[in-house]
C-alpha positions as CSV (number, residue, x, y, z in Angstrom):
1,M,159.0,194.2,133.9
2,A,162.1,192.6,133.4
3,I,165.2,192.7,135.5
4,I,166.8,195.4,134.0
5,Y,163.6,198.1,133.4
6,D,165.4,201.1,132.5
7,S,167.6,201.3,129.7
8,K,168.9,204.6,130.1
9,P,172.9,204.7,130.7
10,F,173.8,204.5,134.6
11,K,175.4,207.8,134.4
12,E,171.7,209.4,133.0
13,R,169.4,207.2,135.7
14,V,172.4,208.6,139.0
15,E,171.7,212.1,138.3
16,G,168.0,212.1,137.5
17,A,168.1,210.1,141.2
18,L,170.1,212.5,142.3
19,A,167.9,215.2,141.8
20,D,164.9,213.4,143.3
21,D,164.8,215.5,146.7
22,F,161.8,213.3,147.9
23,K,163.4,209.7,147.3
24,H,166.4,211.0,149.2
25,Q,164.7,212.0,151.9
26,A,162.1,208.9,151.6
27,I,165.2,206.6,151.8
28,E,167.0,208.5,154.5
29,A,164.3,208.0,156.8
30,A,163.4,204.5,155.9
31,Q,167.3,203.7,156.4
32,D,167.7,205.3,159.2
33,M,164.3,203.7,161.2
34,F,165.3,200.0,159.4
35,Q,168.6,200.4,161.2
36,G,167.7,201.8,164.4
37,K,164.9,199.2,165.2
38,R,167.3,196.2,164.1
39,V,170.3,197.6,166.6
40,N,167.9,196.9,169.3
41,I,166.3,193.8,168.3
42,V,169.5,192.4,167.1
43,A,171.2,193.5,171.1
44,G,168.4,191.3,172.4
45,V,169.3,187.8,170.6
46,P,173.1,187.3,172.2
47,A,173.7,184.7,169.7
48,W,173.2,186.8,166.3
49,E,176.8,186.4,165.0
50,E,176.0,182.0,165.5
51,F,172.6,182.2,163.7
52,R,174.6,184.0,161.0
53,T,177.1,181.5,160.6
54,Q,174.8,178.4,161.1
55,A,172.5,180.3,158.1
56,A,175.3,180.8,155.6
57,E,176.3,176.6,156.6
58,I,173.1,175.9,155.9
59,R,172.4,177.6,152.7
60,D,175.9,176.6,151.4
61,H,174.7,172.6,152.1
62,V,171.8,173.6,150.0
63,L,173.6,174.9,147.2
64,S,176.3,172.0,147.2
65,N,173.6,169.3,147.5
66,L,170.9,171.5,145.3
67,D,170.0,168.6,142.7
68,Y,169.0,166.5,145.7
69,Y,166.8,168.8,147.5
70,L,165.3,170.4,144.3
71,D,164.6,166.5,143.6
72,Q,162.8,165.9,147.1
73,F,161.0,169.1,147.0
74,A,159.4,168.2,144.0
75,T,158.8,164.3,144.7
76,N,157.1,165.4,147.7
77,A,155.0,168.4,146.4
78,E,153.8,166.1,144.2
79,K,152.6,164.1,146.9
80,A,151.1,166.6,148.3
81,G,149.2,166.9,145.5
82,A,150.6,170.0,143.8
83,K,151.6,170.0,139.9
84,V,156.0,170.7,139.5
85,Y,157.7,172.2,136.8
86,F,160.9,173.3,136.4
87,A,161.8,176.3,133.9
88,K,165.3,176.8,132.2
89,D,164.9,180.5,131.8
90,D,162.0,183.3,131.9
91,K,160.1,182.6,128.5
92,E,159.8,179.2,129.9
93,A,158.6,180.0,133.1
94,V,156.5,182.4,131.5
95,D,155.2,180.2,129.0
96,Q,154.4,177.5,131.7
97,A,152.1,180.0,133.3
98,I,150.1,181.0,130.2
99,E,149.3,177.6,130.0
100,I,148.0,176.9,133.3
101,F,146.3,180.3,133.3
102,R,144.9,178.9,129.2
103,Q,143.4,175.4,130.5
104,V,141.2,176.9,133.6
105,N,140.2,179.4,131.1
106,A,141.2,182.5,134.1
107,K,140.9,185.7,132.8
108,S,141.9,187.3,135.9
109,C,144.5,187.0,139.2
110,V,145.5,188.5,142.3
111,K,149.4,188.5,143.0
112,S,151.2,188.6,146.3
113,K,154.5,190.4,146.0
114,S,156.9,188.6,144.6
115,M,160.2,189.4,143.4
116,M,160.5,186.4,141.2
117,T,157.6,187.6,138.9
118,E,159.0,191.0,138.6
119,E,162.8,188.8,137.3
120,I,161.0,186.9,134.4
121,G,158.5,189.6,133.4
122,L,155.1,187.4,134.6
123,N,152.6,190.7,134.8
124,H,152.8,191.9,131.4
125,A,153.0,188.8,129.8
126,L,149.8,187.8,131.4
127,I,148.1,191.2,130.4
128,D,149.4,190.7,126.3
129,D,147.5,187.6,126.8
130,G,144.0,188.5,128.0
131,V,144.8,188.3,131.7
132,T,143.5,191.0,133.8
133,V,146.1,191.2,136.9
134,Y,146.1,192.7,140.6
135,E,148.9,193.1,143.3
136,T,147.2,192.8,145.9
137,D,150.5,193.8,148.4
138,L,149.4,197.7,149.3
139,A,152.5,199.1,147.6
140,E,152.6,197.1,145.1
141,M,149.1,198.1,144.4
142,I,149.9,201.5,144.4
143,L,152.9,201.1,142.0
144,Q,150.8,199.1,139.7
145,L,147.9,202.1,140.1
146,N,150.6,204.3,138.7
147,D,151.3,202.7,135.7
148,W,153.4,200.0,137.1
149,N,155.9,202.3,138.8
150,P,159.4,200.3,139.1
151,P,160.1,199.0,143.0
152,S,162.6,200.7,144.8
153,H,163.4,198.5,147.3
154,I,162.8,194.5,147.6
155,V,161.2,195.0,150.7
156,V,159.5,197.9,150.9
157,P,158.9,198.7,147.2
158,A,156.4,201.8,147.4
159,L,159.3,203.5,149.6
160,H,159.6,206.7,146.8
161,R,155.8,207.5,147.1
162,D,154.1,209.2,150.2
163,R,150.4,209.6,151.4
164,Y,149.7,212.7,149.2
165,I,151.1,210.9,145.9
166,I,149.0,207.8,147.1
167,K,145.7,209.9,147.7
168,D,146.0,211.2,144.1
169,L,146.3,207.5,142.8
170,F,143.3,206.4,144.7
171,A,141.1,209.4,143.3
172,D,141.9,207.8,139.8
173,S,139.9,204.4,141.2
174,G,137.0,206.5,142.8
175,Y,138.8,207.1,146.1
176,E,137.2,211.1,147.7
177,G,139.0,210.7,151.2
178,S,141.7,212.5,152.7
179,E,145.7,211.9,152.6
180,D,145.3,210.1,156.4
181,P,147.1,206.8,156.3
182,M,143.8,204.7,157.7
183,E,141.7,205.8,155.4
184,L,143.9,205.5,152.4
185,T,144.1,201.3,153.4
186,H,140.6,201.1,153.7
187,F,139.7,201.9,150.6
188,A,142.4,199.6,149.4
189,R,141.0,197.2,151.6
190,R,137.4,198.0,149.9
191,Y,138.7,198.4,146.5
192,M,140.5,194.5,146.8
193,R,138.1,192.4,147.8
194,D,135.8,192.0,145.5
195,K,139.1,191.2,143.5
196,F,140.2,188.3,145.8
197,L,136.5,187.0,145.8
198,A,136.3,187.1,141.8
199,A,139.7,185.7,140.8
200,D,140.2,183.0,138.8
201,V,143.8,182.5,140.1
202,G,146.0,183.6,142.9
203,V,149.8,183.6,142.1
204,T,152.5,184.3,145.1
205,G,156.4,183.7,145.0
206,C,158.1,181.8,147.6
207,N,160.4,182.4,150.2
208,Y,161.7,178.7,151.0
209,G,160.7,175.8,150.1
210,I,160.8,172.8,152.5
211,A,162.6,169.5,150.8
212,E,161.3,167.1,153.4
213,T,157.5,168.1,153.0
214,G,157.0,169.9,149.6
215,T,155.6,173.0,151.6
216,T,156.2,176.3,150.4
217,T,156.1,179.2,152.7
218,L,155.0,182.8,152.2
219,V,156.5,185.4,154.6
220,T,154.5,189.3,154.5
221,N,153.2,191.8,156.8
222,E,150.0,192.1,155.0
223,G,146.6,189.7,155.1
224,N,146.4,189.4,151.4
225,G,149.3,186.9,151.0
226,R,146.6,184.4,152.8
227,M,144.0,185.7,150.4
228,V,145.5,185.4,147.5
229,T,146.3,181.3,148.7
230,A,143.0,180.7,149.8
231,L,140.2,182.3,147.8
232,P,140.9,181.5,143.8
233,K,140.8,177.7,142.4
234,T,143.9,177.7,141.3
235,Q,147.2,178.8,142.9
236,V,150.5,178.7,140.7
237,I,153.5,179.8,143.1
238,F,156.9,180.8,141.5
239,M,160.1,180.0,143.8
240,G,163.4,180.2,142.6
241,M,165.6,177.3,142.6
242,E,168.0,177.8,145.1
243,R,165.1,179.2,147.8
244,I,165.2,175.5,149.3
245,L,165.3,174.5,153.1
246,P,165.9,170.8,153.6
247,N,164.1,170.9,156.5
248,F,161.6,172.8,159.4
249,E,165.1,172.9,161.7
250,C,166.7,174.6,158.9
251,L,163.4,177.2,158.6
252,D,163.6,177.7,162.2
253,A,167.3,179.1,162.1
254,I,166.4,181.4,158.9
255,M,163.3,182.8,159.9
256,E,165.7,183.9,163.4
257,L,167.4,186.1,161.0
258,F,165.4,187.0,158.2
259,V,162.8,189.5,159.9
260,R,164.9,191.2,162.1
261,A,167.7,191.4,159.4
262,S,164.6,192.7,157.1
263,V,162.7,195.5,158.8
264,G,164.0,195.0,162.5
265,S,161.1,193.2,164.0
266,K,161.0,190.3,166.1
267,I,158.4,188.8,163.8
268,T,156.5,188.9,160.6
269,S,152.4,189.7,160.4
270,Y,151.3,186.6,158.7
271,F,153.8,183.7,158.3
272,S,152.1,180.9,155.6
273,L,152.6,177.4,155.1
274,S,151.2,175.1,151.8
275,T,151.8,171.8,151.1
276,G,149.6,171.3,147.9
277,P,146.2,172.3,147.6
278,K,143.1,171.7,149.7
279,K,141.9,168.3,151.3
280,A,138.6,166.9,151.2
281,D,137.9,167.7,154.7
282,E,139.8,171.3,154.3
283,V,137.2,174.2,153.7
284,D,139.6,177.0,152.3
285,G,142.9,176.8,149.7
286,P,143.2,176.1,146.0
287,E,141.7,173.3,144.1
288,E,144.5,173.4,141.9
289,Q,148.0,174.0,142.8
290,H,151.0,174.6,140.7
291,I,154.7,175.2,141.4
292,I,157.0,176.4,138.9
293,I,160.7,175.9,140.0
294,I,162.9,178.5,137.9
295,D,166.5,178.5,136.8
296,N,166.9,181.9,135.3
297,G,170.5,181.6,135.1
298,R,170.9,180.4,138.2
299,T,173.3,177.1,137.6
300,D,175.7,179.4,135.3
301,I,175.9,181.3,139.4
302,L,176.3,177.9,141.1
303,K,179.1,176.5,138.9
304,G,181.0,180.2,139.0
305,E,183.2,182.2,141.9
306,F,180.4,184.0,143.1
307,R,177.9,181.2,143.9
308,E,177.9,182.4,147.9
309,M,175.4,184.9,146.3
310,L,172.6,182.2,145.7
311,R,172.8,182.4,150.0
312,C,170.7,185.5,149.6
313,I,167.2,185.2,151.7
314,R,166.1,188.8,150.1
315,C,166.0,190.3,153.1
316,G,167.0,193.8,152.1
317,A,169.3,194.3,154.8
318,C,172.4,195.2,152.9
319,L,169.8,197.8,151.0
320,N,169.2,199.5,154.6
321,I,172.6,200.0,155.3
322,C,174.1,201.3,152.3
323,P,175.7,204.8,151.7
324,V,175.4,204.8,147.8
325,Y,171.8,203.1,147.8
326,R,171.4,206.2,150.2
327,H,172.5,208.6,147.7
328,I,171.0,207.5,144.3
329,T,168.3,205.5,145.2
330,G,167.0,201.9,144.3
331,H,166.2,203.7,140.8
332,G,169.9,204.2,140.2
333,Y,170.2,201.2,139.6
334,G,167.7,200.4,137.0
335,S,167.2,197.0,138.1
336,I,164.6,195.5,140.2
337,Y,167.5,194.6,142.4
338,P,168.9,197.1,143.7
339,G,171.5,198.0,146.3
340,P,174.8,195.7,147.2
341,M,172.6,192.9,146.3
342,G,171.4,193.7,143.6
343,A,175.0,195.8,142.0
344,V,175.9,191.9,142.6
345,L,173.4,189.7,140.9
346,T,172.1,191.5,138.7
347,P,175.3,191.4,136.3
348,L,175.5,187.7,136.9
349,L,171.7,187.4,135.6
350,V,172.0,189.5,132.9
351,G,175.6,189.4,131.9
352,F,178.2,191.9,132.7
353,E,178.1,193.8,129.1
354,N,174.4,194.8,130.3
355,A,175.2,195.5,133.8
356,K,179.0,196.6,133.8
357,Y,178.8,200.0,135.8
358,L,176.6,198.4,139.3
359,P,179.6,196.9,140.5
360,F,181.0,200.2,140.7
361,A,178.0,201.6,142.8
362,S,179.7,200.7,145.6
363,T,182.2,202.8,148.5
364,L,183.3,199.3,149.1
365,C,183.0,200.0,152.8
366,G,181.8,196.2,153.3
367,A,178.4,197.7,155.7
368,C,176.6,195.1,153.2
369,T,178.8,192.1,154.3
370,D,178.8,192.9,158.2
371,H,174.8,193.1,158.2
372,C,174.1,190.5,155.9
373,P,172.3,187.4,157.9
374,V,174.1,185.3,155.5
375,K,177.7,185.8,155.7
376,I,177.6,187.2,152.0
377,P,181.2,188.6,151.1
378,L,179.3,191.4,149.3
379,H,181.6,194.1,148.8
380,E,184.4,191.9,148.2
381,M,182.3,190.2,145.5
382,L,181.7,193.4,144.2
383,L,185.6,194.2,144.0
384,R,186.3,190.4,142.3
385,Q,183.3,191.9,139.7
386,R,185.2,195.0,138.9
387,Q,188.7,192.9,138.0
388,V,186.6,190.6,135.9
389,I,185.1,193.9,133.7
390,V,187.9,196.0,133.6
391,E,190.8,193.3,133.4
392,E,189.3,189.8,131.7
393,M,186.4,191.1,129.6
394,K,187.9,194.4,128.9
395,L,184.8,196.0,129.2
396,M,185.6,199.5,130.6
397,S,186.8,202.8,128.2
398,P,190.8,202.3,127.7
399,I,191.2,205.9,127.9
400,E,190.1,205.2,131.7
401,G,192.5,202.3,131.9
402,G,194.9,205.4,130.7
403,I,194.1,207.3,133.2
404,F,194.3,204.7,136.0
405,R,197.7,203.4,134.5
406,G,198.9,207.2,134.6
407,A,197.2,207.5,138.1
408,G,199.1,204.1,139.5
409,I,203.1,205.5,137.9
410,G,202.5,208.9,139.3
411,L,201.4,207.8,143.2
412,G,203.8,205.4,143.0
413,N,206.1,207.6,142.2
414,S,207.4,210.3,144.8
415,T,209.0,212.8,142.8
416,I,206.6,212.8,140.4
417,Y,203.7,212.6,143.3
418,D,205.5,215.4,144.5
419,L,205.4,217.4,141.1
420,G,201.9,216.9,140.6
421,T,200.8,218.5,143.9
422,K,202.9,221.6,143.0
423,V,201.3,221.4,139.6
424,A,197.5,220.8,140.8
425,A,197.3,223.8,143.0
426,P,197.7,226.3,140.5
427,V,195.9,224.8,138.1
428,M,192.7,224.3,140.5
429,K,192.7,227.9,141.1
430,V,192.2,228.9,137.8
431,L,189.5,226.4,137.5
432,G,187.8,227.3,140.6
433,D,185.5,230.0,141.9
434,G,186.0,230.9,145.4
435,D,187.3,228.0,147.9
436,R,185.9,225.2,145.1
437,L,186.1,223.9,142.0
438,K,183.5,225.6,139.0
439,D,179.7,223.5,138.9
440,N,180.3,222.5,135.1
441,V,184.8,223.0,134.2
442,Q,184.8,223.2,130.1
443,I,187.5,220.4,130.3
444,P,185.8,217.5,128.7
445,I,187.7,215.1,131.4
446,L,186.8,216.7,134.4
447,R,183.1,217.9,133.6
448,D,181.7,214.8,134.9
449,W,183.2,214.7,138.1
450,T,183.1,218.3,138.5
451,S,179.3,218.9,137.2
452,S,178.2,216.2,140.2
453,R,180.2,217.5,143.5
454,D,181.6,219.5,145.9
455,M,185.3,220.2,145.5
456,D,187.8,222.1,147.5
457,L,191.1,223.5,146.0
458,L,194.1,222.6,146.9
459,K,196.0,224.3,149.6
460,S,199.0,226.1,147.4
461,Y,200.7,225.5,150.9
462,K,201.2,222.1,151.1
463,F,201.5,220.3,154.7
464,R,204.4,218.7,154.4
465,D,206.3,222.3,153.5
466,W,204.5,223.6,156.5
467,F,205.9,221.0,158.9
468,K,209.2,221.2,157.0
469,D,209.3,225.3,158.5
470,H,208.0,224.4,161.2
471,Q,211.1,222.4,162.1
472,K,213.3,224.7,160.5
473,Q,211.8,227.1,162.8
474,K,212.1,224.7,165.8
475,G,215.2,224.4,164.5
476,G,216.4,227.8,164.6
477,R,215.5,228.5,168.1
478,K,217.2,225.7,169.5
């Protein structure tokens, strides 16, 4: 699965998402739950804003010295016995992974949840090379059984699937129980156990790499991550080049924020540290550990005006508060990175010309910026990206530009504005149906608006006229 997994026009994707009531309800329920938990958990951290400032400074420090920390991380990881590779793009990363799989004659692998492997399209590349791939995170397993259905959230990828759908998906793999969540979970555990034991390779992402020790970290809410890292003889770790922290003190500061911002919990269920393959006196762990550090456009972002986006720790907090994500759902974006962070990041990774509408999927309300634990100015970036798309790259329709220029003239001239309001009310009445515009006005330039919005008609008697008449009446009484 590439970064952009849905090639349909943005408008078509949004219309499909808006028509899916279940997705709306699922997203709304999840947002309300996460936000409610977050409010309570953050209230118990008086120094929350100080932690945010500290975390932003840590991430900026790393980005300003990224070459140094990457070299330190790679050196220490190799000292611990890992083999480290650098890949400039998704193709190099996938080719390197396939080479490792071929070297150990791997026929199957088990995977922990990883956005990085989603970004480079690893799963299908391995399958095309004859490797059987098993996603072991419960949500990712559900999506795999659902014909590799795309994720709808970077933290809770199967948010758009309920237990009744999951029951039917599991039935195709031999499940005969009810839709009870406990029964479903027990089946998933039994289903995956043999896969863990038989897999040749374990594949994980990396939340943070610790430069001073060469340690990789994995944050999960299920035990599958530890099964993936402990049982297979070969482990392959995929890490975005910016996911580095200098030391464990910095990791501690970030972890104070990460889980609280993500799902509103104080701690995660599992937090794993891995430094090289297993040692001679250790019982479990891989015999070989390979770490693939991936650029895939990050160097260009680092050199540009949107480098603050590389602070992102993939917590999903901006998705959990965004009103646009709430309505168009994750699949409306068509990217593995949805929500405000995806609206900023996706165009930077795939090019503005390939994702020019995503920065417009925002109300610019600023809630995403307020909730970002590392203080990324997301709404300001979205506004700036719009300027780049429209004014500098001129990727939008010239007709649209003409409309906005005309609107600017009208809104900036009181005489024209007053005349426009006088004309608008009777024109809208002709196009209306009761107190609203008709659902599908047969005028092309208006149709896209009226087909998806409830638009009240303008009142023929304006407030300004009412106010003038009211003042005259008061004057007459005097």
